[in-house]
C-alpha positions in Angstrom: 0.0 -0.2 0.0 1.2 3.4 -0.9 1.5 6.5 1.5 -0.8 8.3 -1.0 -3.4 5.6 -0.6 -3.4 5.4 3.2 -3.4 9.2 3.3 -6.6 9.4 1.1 -8.2 6.5 3.2 -7.6 8.6 6.4 -8.9 11.8 5.0 -11.9 9.9 3.8 -12.4 8.3 7.4 -12.0 11.7 9.0 -14.8 13.1 6.9 -17.0 10.2 7.5 -16.7 10.8 11.2 -17.6 14.5 10.7 -20.6 13.3 8.5 -21.6 11.0 11.4 -21.5 14.1 14.2 -23.2 16.3 11.8 -25.9 13.7 11.2 -26.6 13.7 14.9 -26.8 17.7 15.0 -29.2 17.3 12.3 -31.4 15.1 14.4 -30.8 16.9 17.6 -31.7 20.4 16.0 -34.8 18.7 14.2 -33.0 20.2 11.0 -33.8 16.9 8.7 -36.4 18.6 6.7 -34.1 21.8 6.6 -33.9 21.3 2.5 -37.5 20.3 2.3 -38.3 17.0 0.5 -35.9 17.9 -2.3 -32.9 15.7 -3.0 -30.1 16.2 -4.2 -31.3 19.8 -4.3 -32.2 21.9 -1.2 -35.1 23.6 -1.5 -35.0 23.3 -5.2 -31.7 25.0 -5.4 -28.1 23.9 -5.9 -26.8 26.6 -3.6 -29.9 27.4 -1.5 -30.5 30.8 0.4 -29.0 30.3 3.7 -31.5 32.4 5.7 -32.7 29.6 8.1 -30.6 27.9 10.7 -32.1 24.3 9.6 -31.1 24.8 6.1 -27.5 25.8 7.0 -27.3 22.6 9.3 -28.9 20.3 6.9 -27.0 21.8 3.8 -23.8 21.6 5.7 -24.4 18.0 6.3 -25.1 17.4 2.4 -21.7 19.1 1.5 -19.9 16.9 3.9 -21.6 13.9 2.4 -20.6 15.0 -1.0 -16.9 15.2 0.2 -17.0 11.9 1.5 -18.4 10.5 -1.7 -15.7 12.1 -3.8 -13.0 10.7 -1.5 -14.4 7.3 -1.4 -14.7 7.4 -5.1 -11.2 8.6 -5.6 -9.8 5.7 -3.0 -11.6 2.9 -5.0 -10.2 4.5 -8.3 -6.7 4.9 -7.0 -6.7 1.0 -5.7 -8.1 0.0 -9.0 -4.9 1.9 -10.7 -2.8 0.2 -8.2 -3.9 -3.3 -8.7 -3.3 -4.0 -5.1 -4.8 -6.4 -2.6 -6.4 -3.4 -1.1 -8.8 -3.1 -3.9 -11.4 -5.4 -2.1 -11.5 -2.9 1.1 -11.7 0.2 -1.4 -14.3 -1.5 -3.2 -16.4 -2.4 -0.2 -16.3 1.1 1.0 -17.7 2.3 -2.4 -20.5 -0.2 -2.1 -21.2 1.0 1.4 -21.1 4.7 0.1 -23.7 3.8 -2.8 -26.1 2.4 0.0 -25.6 5.2 2.2 -26.6 7.6 -0.7 -29.6 5.6 -1.6 -30.7 5.6 2.3 -30.0 9.2 2.5 -32.2 10.0 -0.4 -35.0 7.6 0.7 -34.8 9.3 4.4 -35.6 12.6 2.8 -38.3 11.5 0.4 -40.3 9.6 3.2 -39.7 12.4 5.7 -37.3 11.0 8.0 -39.0 7.7 9.1 -37.0 6.3 12.3 -35.8 3.0 10.4 -34.2 4.6 7.7 -32.3 7.1 10.1 -31.3 4.1 12.1 -29.9 2.3 8.9 -28.3 5.4 7.7 -26.0 5.6 10.9 -25.2 1.7 10.7 -24.0 2.3 7.3 -21.9 5.2 8.1 -20.3 3.2 10.9 -19.8 0.4 8.6 -18.1 2.6 6.0 -16.1 4.3 8.9 -14.7 0.9 9.9 -14.0 0.0 6.3 -11.9 3.2 5.8 -9.9 2.4 8.8 -8.9 -0.7 7.8 -8.2 0.6 4.3 -5.9 3.4 6.1 -3.7 0.9 8.0 -0.2 1.0 6.9 0.1 -3.0 7.2 -2.4 -6.1 7.0 -4.4 -6.8 9.8 -2.5 -8.9 12.4 -4.2 -11.5 14.4 -6.5 -10.1 17.0 -5.5 -10.1 20.4 -8.9 -11.6 21.2 -8.6 -14.3 18.6 -11.0 -14.6 15.7 -14.1 -15.3 18.0 -13.5 -12.6 20.6 -12.8 -10.1 18.1 -16.0 -11.0 16.4 -18.0 -10.6 19.7 -16.1 -7.4 20.2 -17.1 -5.7 17.1 -20.5 -7.1 16.9 -21.3 -5.9 20.5 -20.0 -2.4 19.9 -21.9 -2.3 16.5 -25.3 -3.3 18.1 -24.7 -0.8 21.1 -24.5 1.9 18.6 -27.5 0.9 16.6 -29.5 0.4 19.9 -28.4 4.0 20.9 -29.7 5.4 17.6 -32.8 3.4 18.1 -33.4 5.1 21.5 -32.7 8.5 19.9 -35.0 8.1 17.0 -37.8 6.5 18.8 -37.9 9.2 21.4 -36.8 6.7 24.1 -34.2 9.1 25.5 -36.5 10.5 28.1 -38.4 7.1 29.0 -35.6 6.1 31.7 -35.0 8.5 34.3 -32.0 8.0 36.8 -28.8 6.3 36.6 -27.6 3.5 36.1 -31.0 1.7 37.1 -34.0 2.7 34.8 -36.7 4.6 36.7 -35.2 3.0 39.9 -36.1 -0.4 38.5 -33.9 -3.3 37.6 -36.3 -4.3 34.9 -38.4 -1.5 33.6 -42.2 -1.5 33.7 -42.9 1.8 32.0 -43.4 0.4 28.5 -41.6 -0.3 25.3 -39.5 2.8 25.1 -38.1 2.4 28.4 -37.4 -1.2 27.6 -35.6 0.0 24.4 -33.3 2.4 26.4 -32.6 -0.1 29.1 -31.4 -2.6 26.5 -29.2 -0.1 25.2 -27.9 0.7 28.5 -27.4 -3.0 29.5 -25.4 -3.5 25.8 -23.2 -0.5 27.1 -22.6 -2.0 30.6 -21.7 -5.3 29.0 -19.4 -3.5 26.5 -17.5 -1.7 29.4 -17.1 -4.9 31.1 -15.7 -6.8 28.1 -13.2 -4.0 27.3 -12.1 -3.8 30.9 -11.5 -7.5 31.0 -9.7 -7.5 27.7 -7.5 -4.5 29.0 -6.7 -6.4 32.3 -5.8 -9.6 30.4 -3.8 -8.2 27.5 -2.2 -5.4 29.5 -2.1 -3.3 26.3 -1.7 0.3 26.3 -4.3 0.7 23.5 -7.0 -1.6 25.4 -6.8 0.8 28.4 -7.2 3.5 26.0 -10.3 1.8 24.6 -11.4 1.3 28.3 -11.2 4.9 29.0 -13.0 6.0 26.0 -15.9 3.7 26.8 -16.1 4.8 30.5 -16.2 8.4 29.0 -19.1 7.4 26.8 -21.0 6.1 29.7 -20.3 9.2 31.8 -21.5 11.3 29.1 -24.5 9.1 28.6 -25.3 9.3 32.3 -24.8 13.0 32.5 -27.0 13.2 29.4 -30.0 11.4 31.2 -29.5 13.1 34.6 -29.4 16.9 33.1 -32.4 16.4 31.0 -31.2 15.4 27.7 -29.2 18.7 26.8 -28.5 19.0 23.1 -24.8 19.6 23.7 -24.5 16.3 25.7 -26.4 14.4 23.3 -24.0 15.4 20.3 -21.0 14.7 22.7 -22.5 11.1 23.1 -22.7 10.5 19.4 -19.1 12.0 18.9 -17.5 10.0 21.7 -19.5 6.9 20.5 -18.1 7.2 16.9 -14.6 7.6 18.3 -15.2 4.3 20.5 -16.2 2.6 17.4 -13.2 3.5 15.8 -10.9 2.7 18.3 -12.4 -0.6 18.8 -11.8 -1.1 14.9 -8.1 0.1 15.2 -7.4 -1.8 18.4 -9.5 -4.9 18.6 -8.4 -6.0 15.1 -4.7 -6.5 15.9 
């Protein structure tokens, strides 16, 4: 792999991370329809009047999405030019990008149904993971977990992220008050939304325990770094609930969650 290829992959990964965070800002501020139901245009314009904050936020999100598209397409084209084994990873990223674009268009046309928003985040996280793998200067080494342990870690982290998205987009974030229990109960009795958030919390607690166990067992500095990030994410989640869901904390929860996911990919795969 050439240095230029790795640099391109890192740039695409960084922009994908920014896209994920901006997507959270769009949701938190209610700006998802800031460009109306037009796609790929914004309120019927290629460059819309930016006289509304919702339009500014949604248009910024779309511009970053366009930048990600250009970078991933360039990565795939460069991989094809190199005729390198890295082509498979680059082509996977391109396929995920196409899926991401289609989901984005569907989300706008259907006026933001929760299921498309959740799939959009899941695809973005998968794209981020693929780009991080592409950016590694060396092929993946054997995971410190072993193949089964690595699959368990990645699966647990990914499902936790998806349940976080489900919690946010179904309006379940306020269904469980208090921390670490849900409304003071070990098993919530407040209905389906509380159950969704409680499952998200149980997954987060399980991920925390798993990562701490791995750090203690492996004694690797990177493992303790992931454990610290997971602990920070849990602390932000707790503060978000206890302080009444302030928007800044909600955005921080998504931003740090994406960093946790990236750290798991870079460290957990060896």
